[in-house]
Steps between C-alpha positions, in 0.01 A plus 500: 500500500140576400470164337606325813252685715229428246589134510486501889165673493360249249628215709356639808166557339491141363584359848231715649243357247602153555496540881146640488385223261641237745336685799161486316531128412597414866203703623265325257643170630452586859139607427425172325655296787297684755172446293595130462557465873159667573330276265667200658394596852142548377503153327647331809240669722219380278617139498303274727684227683384158423507200716628191335 
């Protein structure tokens, strides 16, 4: 029985590690997206309309 409990604990720890890594990756992506949006807003605001 101890082996089964150890296997479950190991699997749970591995799942937790993968979940935390995924959450960190998603957070980094969201931060990058927000930064990109802020840069785009600034660039659009700085653009001068031209009459053709």
